[in-house]
mmJSON file of the N, C-alpha and C atoms, coordinates in Angstrom:
{"data_MODEL":{"atom_site":{
"group_PDB":["ATOM","ATOM","ATOM","ATOM","ATOM","ATOM","ATOM","ATOM","ATOM","ATOM","ATOM","ATOM","ATOM","ATOM","ATOM","ATOM","ATOM","ATOM","ATOM","ATOM","ATOM","ATOM","ATOM","ATOM","ATOM","ATOM","ATOM","ATOM","ATOM","ATOM","ATOM","ATOM","ATOM","ATOM","ATOM","ATOM","ATOM","ATOM","ATOM","ATOM","ATOM","ATOM","ATOM","ATOM","ATOM","ATOM","ATOM","ATOM","ATOM","ATOM","ATOM","ATOM","ATOM","ATOM","ATOM","ATOM","ATOM","ATOM","ATOM","ATOM","ATOM","ATOM","ATOM","ATOM","ATOM","ATOM","ATOM","ATOM","ATOM","ATOM","ATOM","ATOM","ATOM","ATOM","ATOM","ATOM","ATOM","ATOM","ATOM","ATOM","ATOM","ATOM","ATOM","ATOM","ATOM","ATOM","ATOM","ATOM","ATOM","ATOM","ATOM","ATOM","ATOM","ATOM","ATOM","ATOM","ATOM","ATOM","ATOM","ATOM","ATOM","ATOM","ATOM","ATOM","ATOM","ATOM","ATOM","ATOM","ATOM","ATOM","ATOM","ATOM","ATOM","ATOM","ATOM","ATOM","ATOM","ATOM","ATOM","ATOM","ATOM","ATOM","ATOM","ATOM","ATOM","ATOM","ATOM","ATOM","ATOM","ATOM","ATOM","ATOM","ATOM","ATOM","ATOM","ATOM","ATOM","ATOM","ATOM","ATOM","ATOM","ATOM","ATOM","ATOM","ATOM","ATOM","ATOM","ATOM","ATOM","ATOM","ATOM","ATOM","ATOM","ATOM","ATOM","ATOM","ATOM","ATOM","ATOM","ATOM","ATOM","ATOM","ATOM","ATOM","ATOM","ATOM","ATOM","ATOM","ATOM","ATOM","ATOM","ATOM","ATOM","ATOM","ATOM","ATOM","ATOM","ATOM","ATOM","ATOM","ATOM","ATOM","ATOM","ATOM","ATOM","ATOM","ATOM","ATOM","ATOM","ATOM","ATOM","ATOM","ATOM","ATOM","ATOM","ATOM","ATOM","ATOM","ATOM","ATOM","ATOM"],
"id":[1,2,3,4,5,6,7,8,9,10,11,12,13,14,15,16,17,18,19,20,21,22,23,24,25,26,27,28,29,30,31,32,33,34,35,36,37,38,39,40,41,42,43,44,45,46,47,48,49,50,51,52,53,54,55,56,57,58,59,60,61,62,63,64,65,66,67,68,69,70,71,72,73,74,75,76,77,78,79,80,81,82,83,84,85,86,87,88,89,90,91,92,93,94,95,96,97,98,99,100,101,102,103,104,105,106,107,108,109,110,111,112,113,114,115,116,117,118,119,120,121,122,123,124,125,126,127,128,129,130,131,132,133,134,135,136,137,138,139,140,141,142,143,144,145,146,147,148,149,150,151,152,153,154,155,156,157,158,159,160,161,162,163,164,165,166,167,168,169,170,171,172,173,174,175,176,177,178,179,180,181,182,183,184,185,186,187,188,189,190,191,192,193,194,195,196,197,198,199,200,201],
"type_symbol":["N","C","C","N","C","C","N","C","C","N","C","C","N","C","C","N","C","C","N","C","C","N","C","C","N","C","C","N","C","C","N","C","C","N","C","C","N","C","C","N","C","C","N","C","C","N","C","C","N","C","C","N","C","C","N","C","C","N","C","C","N","C","C","N","C","C","N","C","C","N","C","C","N","C","C","N","C","C","N","C","C","N","C","C","N","C","C","N","C","C","N","C","C","N","C","C","N","C","C","N","C","C","N","C","C","N","C","C","N","C","C","N","C","C","N","C","C","N","C","C","N","C","C","N","C","C","N","C","C","N","C","C","N","C","C","N","C","C","N","C","C","N","C","C","N","C","C","N","C","C","N","C","C","N","C","C","N","C","C","N","C","C","N","C","C","N","C","C","N","C","C","N","C","C","N","C","C","N","C","C","N","C","C","N","C","C","N","C","C","N","C","C","N","C","C","N","C","C","N","C","C"],
"label_atom_id":["N","CA","C","N","CA","C","N","CA","C","N","CA","C","N","CA","C","N","CA","C","N","CA","C","N","CA","C","N","CA","C","N","CA","C","N","CA","C","N","CA","C","N","CA","C","N","CA","C","N","CA","C","N","CA","C","N","CA","C","N","CA","C","N","CA","C","N","CA","C","N","CA","C","N","CA","C","N","CA","C","N","CA","C","N","CA","C","N","CA","C","N","CA","C","N","CA","C","N","CA","C","N","CA","C","N","CA","C","N","CA","C","N","CA","C","N","CA","C","N","CA","C","N","CA","C","N","CA","C","N","CA","C","N","CA","C","N","CA","C","N","CA","C","N","CA","C","N","CA","C","N","CA","C","N","CA","C","N","CA","C","N","CA","C","N","CA","C","N","CA","C","N","CA","C","N","CA","C","N","CA","C","N","CA","C","N","CA","C","N","CA","C","N","CA","C","N","CA","C","N","CA","C","N","CA","C","N","CA","C","N","CA","C","N","CA","C","N","CA","C","N","CA","C","N","CA","C","N","CA","C","N","CA","C"],
"label_alt_id":[null,null,null,null,null,null,null,null,null,null,null,null,null,null,null,null,null,null,null,null,null,null,null,null,null,null,null,null,null,null,null,null,null,null,null,null,null,null,null,null,null,null,null,null,null,null,null,null,null,null,null,null,null,null,null,null,null,null,null,null,null,null,null,null,null,null,null,null,null,null,null,null,null,null,null,null,null,null,null,null,null,null,null,null,null,null,null,null,null,null,null,null,null,null,null,null,null,null,null,null,null,null,null,null,null,null,null,null,null,null,null,null,null,null,null,null,null,null,null,null,null,null,null,null,null,null,null,null,null,null,null,null,null,null,null,null,null,null,null,null,null,null,null,null,null,null,null,null,null,null,null,null,null,null,null,null,null,null,null,null,null,null,null,null,null,null,null,null,null,null,null,null,null,null,null,null,null,null,null,null,null,null,null,null,null,null,null,null,null,null,null,null,null,null,null,null,null,null,null,null,null],
"label_comp_id":["MET","MET","MET","GLU","GLU","GLU","ASN","ASN","ASN","ARG","ARG","ARG","LEU","LEU","LEU","MET","MET","MET","HIS","HIS","HIS","LEU","LEU","LEU","ARG","ARG","ARG","THR","THR","THR","LEU","LEU","LEU","MET","MET","MET","GLY","GLY","GLY","TRP","TRP","TRP","THR","THR","THR","GLN","GLN","GLN","GLN","GLN","GLN","GLU","GLU","GLU","VAL","VAL","VAL","ALA","ALA","ALA","ASP","ASP","ASP","LEU","LEU","LEU","ALA","ALA","ALA","ALA","ALA","ALA","VAL","VAL","VAL","SER","SER","SER","ARG","ARG","ARG","GLN","GLN","GLN","THR","THR","THR","ILE","ILE","ILE","ILE","ILE","ILE","SER","SER","SER","LEU","LEU","LEU","GLU","GLU","GLU","SER","SER","SER","GLY","GLY","GLY","ARG","ARG","ARG","TYR","TYR","TYR","ASN","ASN","ASN","PRO","PRO","PRO","SER","SER","SER","ILE","ILE","ILE","LEU","LEU","LEU","LEU","LEU","LEU","ALA","ALA","ALA","PHE","PHE","PHE","LYS","LYS","LYS","LEU","LEU","LEU","ALA","ALA","ALA","ARG","ARG","ARG","LEU","LEU","LEU","PHE","PHE","PHE","GLU","GLU","GLU","THR","THR","THR","THR","THR","THR","ILE","ILE","ILE","GLU","GLU","GLU","ASP","ASP","ASP","ILE","ILE","ILE","PHE","PHE","PHE","ILE","ILE","ILE","TYR","TYR","TYR","SER","SER","SER","GLU","GLU","GLU","GLU","GLU","GLU","GLU","GLU","GLU","GLU","GLU","GLU"],
"label_asym_id":["A","A","A","A","A","A","A","A","A","A","A","A","A","A","A","A","A","A","A","A","A","A","A","A","A","A","A","A","A","A","A","A","A","A","A","A","A","A","A","A","A","A","A","A","A","A","A","A","A","A","A","A","A","A","A","A","A","A","A","A","A","A","A","A","A","A","A","A","A","A","A","A","A","A","A","A","A","A","A","A","A","A","A","A","A","A","A","A","A","A","A","A","A","A","A","A","A","A","A","A","A","A","A","A","A","A","A","A","A","A","A","A","A","A","A","A","A","A","A","A","A","A","A","A","A","A","A","A","A","A","A","A","A","A","A","A","A","A","A","A","A","A","A","A","A","A","A","A","A","A","A","A","A","A","A","A","A","A","A","A","A","A","A","A","A","A","A","A","A","A","A","A","A","A","A","A","A","A","A","A","A","A","A","A","A","A","A","A","A","A","A","A","A","A","A","A","A","A","A","A","A"],
"label_entity_id":["1","1","1","1","1","1","1","1","1","1","1","1","1","1","1","1","1","1","1","1","1","1","1","1","1","1","1","1","1","1","1","1","1","1","1","1","1","1","1","1","1","1","1","1","1","1","1","1","1","1","1","1","1","1","1","1","1","1","1","1","1","1","1","1","1","1","1","1","1","1","1","1","1","1","1","1","1","1","1","1","1","1","1","1","1","1","1","1","1","1","1","1","1","1","1","1","1","1","1","1","1","1","1","1","1","1","1","1","1","1","1","1","1","1","1","1","1","1","1","1","1","1","1","1","1","1","1","1","1","1","1","1","1","1","1","1","1","1","1","1","1","1","1","1","1","1","1","1","1","1","1","1","1","1","1","1","1","1","1","1","1","1","1","1","1","1","1","1","1","1","1","1","1","1","1","1","1","1","1","1","1","1","1","1","1","1","1","1","1","1","1","1","1","1","1","1","1","1","1","1","1"],
"label_seq_id":[1,1,1,2,2,2,3,3,3,4,4,4,5,5,5,6,6,6,7,7,7,8,8,8,9,9,9,10,10,10,11,11,11,12,12,12,13,13,13,14,14,14,15,15,15,16,16,16,17,17,17,18,18,18,19,19,19,20,20,20,21,21,21,22,22,22,23,23,23,24,24,24,25,25,25,26,26,26,27,27,27,28,28,28,29,29,29,30,30,30,31,31,31,32,32,32,33,33,33,34,34,34,35,35,35,36,36,36,37,37,37,38,38,38,39,39,39,40,40,40,41,41,41,42,42,42,43,43,43,44,44,44,45,45,45,46,46,46,47,47,47,48,48,48,49,49,49,50,50,50,51,51,51,52,52,52,53,53,53,54,54,54,55,55,55,56,56,56,57,57,57,58,58,58,59,59,59,60,60,60,61,61,61,62,62,62,63,63,63,64,64,64,65,65,65,66,66,66,67,67,67],
"pdbx_PDB_ins_code":[null,null,null,null,null,null,null,null,null,null,null,null,null,null,null,null,null,null,null,null,null,null,null,null,null,null,null,null,null,null,null,null,null,null,null,null,null,null,null,null,null,null,null,null,null,null,null,null,null,null,null,null,null,null,null,null,null,null,null,null,null,null,null,null,null,null,null,null,null,null,null,null,null,null,null,null,null,null,null,null,null,null,null,null,null,null,null,null,null,null,null,null,null,null,null,null,null,null,null,null,null,null,null,null,null,null,null,null,null,null,null,null,null,null,null,null,null,null,null,null,null,null,null,null,null,null,null,null,null,null,null,null,null,null,null,null,null,null,null,null,null,null,null,null,null,null,null,null,null,null,null,null,null,null,null,null,null,null,null,null,null,null,null,null,null,null,null,null,null,null,null,null,null,null,null,null,null,null,null,null,null,null,null,null,null,null,null,null,null,null,null,null,null,null,null,null,null,null,null,null,null],
"Cartn_x":[0.848,0.0,0.893,0.596,1.341,0.965,1.89,1.552,2.38,1.915,2.568,3.226,3.498,4.018,5.346,6.284,7.58,7.414,6.569,6.329,5.758,4.747,4.132,5.105,5.868,6.857,7.896,8.362,9.355,8.794,7.543,6.901,6.847,6.634,6.553,7.942,8.98,10.335,10.64,9.914,10.083,11.0,11.713,12.509,11.612,12.119,11.38,11.203,12.216,12.137,11.074,10.984,9.974,8.566,8.336,7.017,6.745,7.738,7.582,7.217,7.904,7.615,6.204,5.81,4.48,3.364,3.65,2.656,2.773,3.747,3.968,4.262,5.123,5.607,7.122,7.742,9.193,9.565,10.802,11.318,11.287,11.551,11.522,10.137,9.081,7.723,7.539,8.02,7.912,8.721,9.917,10.743,10.001,9.418,8.686,7.453,6.757,5.599,6.026,7.049,7.504,7.991,8.592,9.114,8.043,6.852,5.773,5.857,6.766,6.895,5.847,5.168,4.227,3.014,1.827,0.595,0.144,-0.303,-0.639,-1.94,-2.056,-3.342,-4.255,-5.541,-6.471,-6.208,-5.845,-5.548,-4.332,-3.281,-2.096,-2.394,-3.181,-3.552,-4.296,-5.207,-5.921,-4.967,-4.043,-3.067,-2.254,-1.797,-0.984,-1.806,-3.051,-3.914,-4.121,-4.345,-4.501,-3.205,-2.1,-0.798,-0.507,-0.85,-0.605,-1.806,-2.828,-4.044,-4.623,-4.797,-5.351,-6.182,-6.598,-7.384,-6.488,-6.985,-6.261,-6.062,-7.103,-7.037,-6.008,-5.683,-4.676,-3.258,-3.113,-1.792,-1.596,-2.602,-2.495,-3.377,-2.761,-3.446,-3.814,-5.117,-5.626,-5.889,-5.528,-5.806,-6.453,-7.556,-8.258,-7.394,-6.4,-5.503,-4.665,-4.567,-3.734,-4.418,-5.703,-6.445,-6.066],
"Cartn_y":[-1.174,0.0,1.236,2.126,3.385,4.253,5.098,6.02,7.299,8.306,9.614,9.874,8.836,8.976,9.736,9.372,10.048,11.523,11.796,13.178,14.006,13.48,14.203,14.366,13.317,13.368,14.451,14.507,15.5,16.915,17.088,18.403,18.88,17.951,18.292,18.465,18.029,18.126,17.089,15.975,14.91,13.808,13.185,12.007,10.772,9.683,8.421,8.033,8.276,7.927,8.757,10.04,10.893,10.421,10.074,9.558,8.242,7.386,6.103,6.316,7.219,7.494,8.031,8.965,9.559,8.554,7.597,6.584,5.325,5.295,4.144,2.856,2.986,1.827,1.934,0.938,0.971,1.785,2.249,2.959,2.034,0.755,-0.225,-0.293,-0.138,-0.126,1.054,2.221,3.417,3.236,2.681,2.404,1.47,0.409,-0.566,0.046,0.91,1.594,2.505,3.31,4.254,3.545,2.39,1.662,0.821,0.726,-0.056,-1.54,-1.96,-3.386,-3.85,-2.909,-3.232,-2.334,-2.915,-2.136,-2.043,-0.869,-0.682,-1.351,-1.65,-2.067,-0.851,-1.056,0.073,0.999,0.439,1.246,2.147,1.597,2.392,3.445,3.094,4.066,5.246,4.969,6.05,6.898,6.249,6.993,7.949,7.454,8.282,9.42,9.148,10.199,11.303,10.931,11.934,12.703,11.984,12.599,13.675,13.372,14.306,15.209,15.088,15.909,15.845,14.629,14.399,13.119,12.656,11.427,10.24,9.075,7.853,7.847,8.227,8.222,9.196,10.239,11.194,10.651,9.691,9.096,7.828,6.954,5.651,5.606,5.332,5.349,3.919,3.65,2.317,2.173,1.027,0.72,-0.648,-0.749,-2.029,-3.083,-2.641,-3.575,-4.363,-3.894,-4.554,-5.747,-5.917,-7.006,-8.35],
"Cartn_z":[0.0,0.0,0.0,-0.899,-0.946,0.243,0.665,1.748,1.642,2.365,2.378,3.732,4.466,5.813,5.842,4.998,4.988,4.621,3.656,3.238,4.394,5.063,6.183,7.339,7.609,8.695,8.414,7.178,6.788,6.889,6.467,6.58,8.03,8.944,10.364,10.981,10.267,10.789,11.853,11.811,12.801,12.267,13.173,12.83,12.893,12.349,12.452,13.917,14.725,16.142,16.85,16.516,17.143,16.807,15.554,15.159,15.873,15.934,16.624,18.087,18.752,20.157,20.341,19.49,19.586,19.287,18.413,18.045,18.9,19.801,20.693,19.918,18.908,18.152,18.035,17.444,17.277,16.041,16.031,14.857,13.64,13.865,12.778,12.134,12.926,12.377,11.443,11.838,10.992,9.713,9.833,8.652,7.703,8.239,7.415,6.766,7.488,6.911,5.764,6.005,4.979,3.721,3.871,2.712,2.021,2.637,2.048,2.315,3.2,3.527,4.524,5.149,6.224,6.099,6.229,6.263,7.718,8.136,9.545,9.937,11.215,11.749,11.705,11.82,11.799,12.983,14.124,15.304,15.056,14.481,14.184,13.131,12.132,11.106,11.731,12.663,13.355,14.192,14.889,15.696,14.83,13.697,12.803,12.202,11.851,11.311,12.345,13.585,14.64,14.855,14.845,15.058,14.0,12.753,11.659,11.373,12.202,12.074,10.666,10.19,8.862,8.898,7.744,7.667,7.302,7.588,7.198,5.688,4.947,3.486,2.943,3.709,3.261,3.458,4.351,4.599,3.777,3.808,3.164,1.921,0.779,-0.496,-0.888,-0.856,-1.144,-2.636,-3.163,-4.567,-4.626,-5.35,-5.458,-6.135,-6.888,-7.573,-6.577,-5.336,-4.333,-3.692,-3.91,-3.27,-3.811],
"occupancy":[1.0,1.0,1.0,1.0,1.0,1.0,1.0,1.0,1.0,1.0,1.0,1.0,1.0,1.0,1.0,1.0,1.0,1.0,1.0,1.0,1.0,1.0,1.0,1.0,1.0,1.0,1.0,1.0,1.0,1.0,1.0,1.0,1.0,1.0,1.0,1.0,1.0,1.0,1.0,1.0,1.0,1.0,1.0,1.0,1.0,1.0,1.0,1.0,1.0,1.0,1.0,1.0,1.0,1.0,1.0,1.0,1.0,1.0,1.0,1.0,1.0,1.0,1.0,1.0,1.0,1.0,1.0,1.0,1.0,1.0,1.0,1.0,1.0,1.0,1.0,1.0,1.0,1.0,1.0,1.0,1.0,1.0,1.0,1.0,1.0,1.0,1.0,1.0,1.0,1.0,1.0,1.0,1.0,1.0,1.0,1.0,1.0,1.0,1.0,1.0,1.0,1.0,1.0,1.0,1.0,1.0,1.0,1.0,1.0,1.0,1.0,1.0,1.0,1.0,1.0,1.0,1.0,1.0,1.0,1.0,1.0,1.0,1.0,1.0,1.0,1.0,1.0,1.0,1.0,1.0,1.0,1.0,1.0,1.0,1.0,1.0,1.0,1.0,1.0,1.0,1.0,1.0,1.0,1.0,1.0,1.0,1.0,1.0,1.0,1.0,1.0,1.0,1.0,1.0,1.0,1.0,1.0,1.0,1.0,1.0,1.0,1.0,1.0,1.0,1.0,1.0,1.0,1.0,1.0,1.0,1.0,1.0,1.0,1.0,1.0,1.0,1.0,1.0,1.0,1.0,1.0,1.0,1.0,1.0,1.0,1.0,1.0,1.0,1.0,1.0,1.0,1.0,1.0,1.0,1.0,1.0,1.0,1.0,1.0,1.0,1.0],
"B_iso_or_equiv":[0.0,0.0,0.0,0.0,0.0,0.0,0.0,0.0,0.0,0.0,0.0,0.0,0.0,0.0,0.0,0.0,0.0,0.0,0.0,0.0,0.0,0.0,0.0,0.0,0.0,0.0,0.0,0.0,0.0,0.0,0.0,0.0,0.0,0.0,0.0,0.0,0.0,0.0,0.0,0.0,0.0,0.0,0.0,0.0,0.0,0.0,0.0,0.0,0.0,0.0,0.0,0.0,0.0,0.0,0.0,0.0,0.0,0.0,0.0,0.0,0.0,0.0,0.0,0.0,0.0,0.0,0.0,0.0,0.0,0.0,0.0,0.0,0.0,0.0,0.0,0.0,0.0,0.0,0.0,0.0,0.0,0.0,0.0,0.0,0.0,0.0,0.0,0.0,0.0,0.0,0.0,0.0,0.0,0.0,0.0,0.0,0.0,0.0,0.0,0.0,0.0,0.0,0.0,0.0,0.0,0.0,0.0,0.0,0.0,0.0,0.0,0.0,0.0,0.0,0.0,0.0,0.0,0.0,0.0,0.0,0.0,0.0,0.0,0.0,0.0,0.0,0.0,0.0,0.0,0.0,0.0,0.0,0.0,0.0,0.0,0.0,0.0,0.0,0.0,0.0,0.0,0.0,0.0,0.0,0.0,0.0,0.0,0.0,0.0,0.0,0.0,0.0,0.0,0.0,0.0,0.0,0.0,0.0,0.0,0.0,0.0,0.0,0.0,0.0,0.0,0.0,0.0,0.0,0.0,0.0,0.0,0.0,0.0,0.0,0.0,0.0,0.0,0.0,0.0,0.0,0.0,0.0,0.0,0.0,0.0,0.0,0.0,0.0,0.0,0.0,0.0,0.0,0.0,0.0,0.0,0.0,0.0,0.0,0.0,0.0,0.0],
"pdbx_formal_charge":[null,null,null,null,null,null,null,null,null,null,null,null,null,null,null,null,null,null,null,null,null,null,null,null,null,null,null,null,null,null,null,null,null,null,null,null,null,null,null,null,null,null,null,null,null,null,null,null,null,null,null,null,null,null,null,null,null,null,null,null,null,null,null,null,null,null,null,null,null,null,null,null,null,null,null,null,null,null,null,null,null,null,null,null,null,null,null,null,null,null,null,null,null,null,null,null,null,null,null,null,null,null,null,null,null,null,null,null,null,null,null,null,null,null,null,null,null,null,null,null,null,null,null,null,null,null,null,null,null,null,null,null,null,null,null,null,null,null,null,null,null,null,null,null,null,null,null,null,null,null,null,null,null,null,null,null,null,null,null,null,null,null,null,null,null,null,null,null,null,null,null,null,null,null,null,null,null,null,null,null,null,null,null,null,null,null,null,null,null,null,null,null,null,null,null,null,null,null,null,null,null],
"auth_seq_id":[1,1,1,2,2,2,3,3,3,4,4,4,5,5,5,6,6,6,7,7,7,8,8,8,9,9,9,10,10,10,11,11,11,12,12,12,13,13,13,14,14,14,15,15,15,16,16,16,17,17,17,18,18,18,19,19,19,20,20,20,21,21,21,22,22,22,23,23,23,24,24,24,25,25,25,26,26,26,27,27,27,28,28,28,29,29,29,30,30,30,31,31,31,32,32,32,33,33,33,34,34,34,35,35,35,36,36,36,37,37,37,38,38,38,39,39,39,40,40,40,41,41,41,42,42,42,43,43,43,44,44,44,45,45,45,46,46,46,47,47,47,48,48,48,49,49,49,50,50,50,51,51,51,52,52,52,53,53,53,54,54,54,55,55,55,56,56,56,57,57,57,58,58,58,59,59,59,60,60,60,61,61,61,62,62,62,63,63,63,64,64,64,65,65,65,66,66,66,67,67,67],
"auth_comp_id":["MET","MET","MET","GLU","GLU","GLU","ASN","ASN","ASN","ARG","ARG","ARG","LEU","LEU","LEU","MET","MET","MET","HIS","HIS","HIS","LEU","LEU","LEU","ARG","ARG","ARG","THR","THR","THR","LEU","LEU","LEU","MET","MET","MET","GLY","GLY","GLY","TRP","TRP","TRP","THR","THR","THR","GLN","GLN","GLN","GLN","GLN","GLN","GLU","GLU","GLU","VAL","VAL","VAL","ALA","ALA","ALA","ASP","ASP","ASP","LEU","LEU","LEU","ALA","ALA","ALA","ALA","ALA","ALA","VAL","VAL","VAL","SER","SER","SER","ARG","ARG","ARG","GLN","GLN","GLN","THR","THR","THR","ILE","ILE","ILE","ILE","ILE","ILE","SER","SER","SER","LEU","LEU","LEU","GLU","GLU","GLU","SER","SER","SER","GLY","GLY","GLY","ARG","ARG","ARG","TYR","TYR","TYR","ASN","ASN","ASN","PRO","PRO","PRO","SER","SER","SER","ILE","ILE","ILE","LEU","LEU","LEU","LEU","LEU","LEU","ALA","ALA","ALA","PHE","PHE","PHE","LYS","LYS","LYS","LEU","LEU","LEU","ALA","ALA","ALA","ARG","ARG","ARG","LEU","LEU","LEU","PHE","PHE","PHE","GLU","GLU","GLU","THR","THR","THR","THR","THR","THR","ILE","ILE","ILE","GLU","GLU","GLU","ASP","ASP","ASP","ILE","ILE","ILE","PHE","PHE","PHE","ILE","ILE","ILE","TYR","TYR","TYR","SER","SER","SER","GLU","GLU","GLU","GLU","GLU","GLU","GLU","GLU","GLU","GLU","GLU","GLU"],
"auth_asym_id":["A","A","A","A","A","A","A","A","A","A","A","A","A","A","A","A","A","A","A","A","A","A","A","A","A","A","A","A","A","A","A","A","A","A","A","A","A","A","A","A","A","A","A","A","A","A","A","A","A","A","A","A","A","A","A","A","A","A","A","A","A","A","A","A","A","A","A","A","A","A","A","A","A","A","A","A","A","A","A","A","A","A","A","A","A","A","A","A","A","A","A","A","A","A","A","A","A","A","A","A","A","A","A","A","A","A","A","A","A","A","A","A","A","A","A","A","A","A","A","A","A","A","A","A","A","A","A","A","A","A","A","A","A","A","A","A","A","A","A","A","A","A","A","A","A","A","A","A","A","A","A","A","A","A","A","A","A","A","A","A","A","A","A","A","A","A","A","A","A","A","A","A","A","A","A","A","A","A","A","A","A","A","A","A","A","A","A","A","A","A","A","A","A","A","A","A","A","A","A","A","A"],
"auth_atom_id":["N","CA","C","N","CA","C","N","CA","C","N","CA","C","N","CA","C","N","CA","C","N","CA","C","N","CA","C","N","CA","C","N","CA","C","N","CA","C","N","CA","C","N","CA","C","N","CA","C","N","CA","C","N","CA","C","N","CA","C","N","CA","C","N","CA","C","N","CA","C","N","CA","C","N","CA","C","N","CA","C","N","CA","C","N","CA","C","N","CA","C","N","CA","C","N","CA","C","N","CA","C","N","CA","C","N","CA","C","N","CA","C","N","CA","C","N","CA","C","N","CA","C","N","CA","C","N","CA","C","N","CA","C","N","CA","C","N","CA","C","N","CA","C","N","CA","C","N","CA","C","N","CA","C","N","CA","C","N","CA","C","N","CA","C","N","CA","C","N","CA","C","N","CA","C","N","CA","C","N","CA","C","N","CA","C","N","CA","C","N","CA","C","N","CA","C","N","CA","C","N","CA","C","N","CA","C","N","CA","C","N","CA","C","N","CA","C","N","CA","C","N","CA","C","N","CA","C","N","CA","C","N","CA","C"],
"pdbx_PDB_model_num":[1,1,1,1,1,1,1,1,1,1,1,1,1,1,1,1,1,1,1,1,1,1,1,1,1,1,1,1,1,1,1,1,1,1,1,1,1,1,1,1,1,1,1,1,1,1,1,1,1,1,1,1,1,1,1,1,1,1,1,1,1,1,1,1,1,1,1,1,1,1,1,1,1,1,1,1,1,1,1,1,1,1,1,1,1,1,1,1,1,1,1,1,1,1,1,1,1,1,1,1,1,1,1,1,1,1,1,1,1,1,1,1,1,1,1,1,1,1,1,1,1,1,1,1,1,1,1,1,1,1,1,1,1,1,1,1,1,1,1,1,1,1,1,1,1,1,1,1,1,1,1,1,1,1,1,1,1,1,1,1,1,1,1,1,1,1,1,1,1,1,1,1,1,1,1,1,1,1,1,1,1,1,1,1,1,1,1,1,1,1,1,1,1,1,1,1,1,1,1,1,1]
}}}
């Protein structure tokens, strides 16, 4: 799944570790999300949307082709 996590994080001036701490996950989880190797749980997606003050759909780009 494509995402804009790195872009939003960079706009905020946050490190991967800072986002991980704020979302209560490991830095490795943020790295995996940004690289597209890992799709978040719905709970994590909500946490990140709140953290960046946006919607889940604005961070994670869903494509029906991925099903």
